[in-house]
C-alpha positions, -999 to 999 in steps of 0.1 A, spaced: 163 -654 -513 186 -651 -543 205 -616 -539 179 -598 -564 151 -606 -535 142 -594 -501 120 -595 -477 87 -567 -485 94 -553 -453 131 -543 -460 121 -517 -492 116 -484 -492 97 -452 -496 95 -449 -536 109 -486 -545 92 -506 -567 96 -546 -569 73 -577 -581 56 -601 -555 80 -634 -559 64 -657 -533 41 -652 -508 51 -681 -479 27 -678 -454 -5 -704 -454 -40 -707 -434 -60 -674 -425 -33 -647 -425 -22 -663 -463 -51 -658 -476 -58 -621 -463 -26 -615 -482 -35 -628 -518 -68 -610 -511 -59 -582 -509 -42 -588 -541 -7 -593 -532 -3 -626 -555 30 -634 -571 40 -615 -600 18 -585 -587 41 -550 -592 42 -532 -561 54 -495 -553 61 -485 -513 41 -452 -511 48 -447 -473 50 -459 -437 45 -446 -405 60 -427 -381 78 -458 -357 77 -476 -401 50 -502 -392 27 -504 -410 32 -501 -448 20 -486 -473 19 -503 -506 4 -493 -542 -10 -518 -567 -30 -520 -594 -41 -484 -587 -53 -494 -552 -32 -480 -517 -33 -505 -489 -14 -507 -457 5 -541 -441 22 -544 -412 58 -550 -410 52 -589 -390 27 -592 -422 52 -576 -450 76 -606 -439 63 -633 -454 59 -616 -487 98 -617 -509 102 -594 -538 126 -588 -560 136 -555 -559 131 -534 -596 
């Protein structure tokens, strides 16, 4: 990861970013991509549960929830 890149898990509520890569394959990788989390997609962190898991993301007019375990596989550039 370059300095500008970080794991999706590291973003705070209100942070915006662009997905650079999804580093998982198989069923989990397919599920993440089916949710619209593909390279080039802009996301905004809109909330977190009290224990910080899961995280709520806003992308392309849709809000989705993602567990931190899944967010670890997504590399973003913070904007």
